[in-house]
C-alpha positions as CSV (number, residue, x, y, z in Angstrom):
1,M,0.3,0.2,0.0
2,L,2.8,2.6,1.1
3,K,4.8,1.5,-1.8
4,T,2.1,2.1,-4.3
5,L,1.5,5.7,-2.6
6,D,5.1,6.5,-2.9
7,I,5.0,5.6,-6.5
8,L,2.0,7.3,-7.3
9,I,3.6,10.6,-5.4
10,G,6.8,10.2,-7.7
11,V,5.1,10.0,-10.9
12,A,2.7,13.1,-10.1
13,T,6.0,14.7,-9.0
14,V,7.6,13.9,-12.5
15,M,4.7,14.8,-14.2
16,L,4.4,18.4,-12.5
17,L,8.1,19.0,-13.2
18,F,7.7,18.1,-16.9
19,S,4.6,20.2,-17.5
20,M,6.2,23.1,-15.9
21,A,9.4,22.6,-18.3
22,V,6.9,22.4,-21.0
23,T,4.9,25.3,-20.2
24,I,8.1,27.3,-19.9
25,V,9.8,26.6,-22.8
26,T,6.3,27.3,-24.8
27,Q,6.1,30.9,-23.3
28,F,9.9,31.4,-24.1
29,V,8.9,30.4,-27.7
30,A,5.8,32.7,-27.9
31,N,7.6,35.5,-26.2
32,L,10.5,35.1,-28.7
33,M,8.4,35.0,-31.6
34,Q,5.9,37.6,-30.3
35,S,3.1,35.3,-31.3
36,R,0.6,36.4,-28.5
37,G,0.0,39.9,-29.7
38,K,-0.6,38.9,-33.4
39,N,-2.6,36.0,-32.3
40,L,-4.8,38.4,-30.2
41,L,-4.9,40.8,-33.1
42,Q,-5.8,38.3,-35.7
43,G,-8.6,36.7,-33.0
44,L,-10.0,40.3,-32.6
45,T,-10.0,41.3,-36.4
46,G,-11.8,37.6,-36.9
47,L,-14.4,38.7,-34.2
48,L,-15.0,42.0,-35.8
49,K,-15.3,40.2,-39.1
50,Q,-18.2,37.6,-37.6
51,I,-19.9,40.4,-35.8
52,D,-20.4,42.7,-39.0
53,P,-19.4,40.2,-41.9
54,N,-19.8,43.6,-44.4
55,L,-16.7,45.3,-42.5
56,P,-13.9,45.5,-44.8
57,A,-10.8,43.3,-43.5
58,E,-8.9,46.6,-43.1
59,A,-11.4,48.5,-41.3
60,A,-11.5,45.6,-38.9
61,N,-7.6,45.5,-38.8
62,K,-7.5,49.1,-38.0
63,I,-10.0,48.9,-35.1
64,A,-8.5,45.8,-33.2
65,D,-5.1,47.5,-33.7
66,T,-6.6,50.8,-32.2
67,L,-8.5,48.9,-29.6
68,L,-4.7,47.3,-28.6
69,K,-2.8,50.3,-28.4
70,H,-5.3,52.1,-26.2
71,P,-3.8,52.9,-22.7
72,L,-5.9,51.0,-20.7
73,V,-5.3,47.9,-22.9
74,G,-1.9,48.0,-24.0
75,R,1.1,47.7,-21.6
76,P,-1.0,47.6,-18.5
77,M,2.2,47.2,-16.0
78,E,3.8,50.2,-17.4
79,N,0.8,52.3,-16.9
80,W,0.2,51.0,-13.2
81,A,3.9,51.7,-12.3
82,R,3.3,55.8,-12.6
């Protein structure tokens, strides 16, 4: 019984460490490629196009870009530090 519990604790610990390592690598690569911001802009543009299918792609992209550059949305930690 205790041996099985020890094995389960060991497996859980190894899985936790492995998942943390994968998360760190994933976040590092996403930060390096700046894919989070690009995906957010693309997602907002797609959402605006779903709301209004007649909206031109350039207008949807401009609205999403303007929204992301707003001081209350973009770079929130820099705004709080002031």
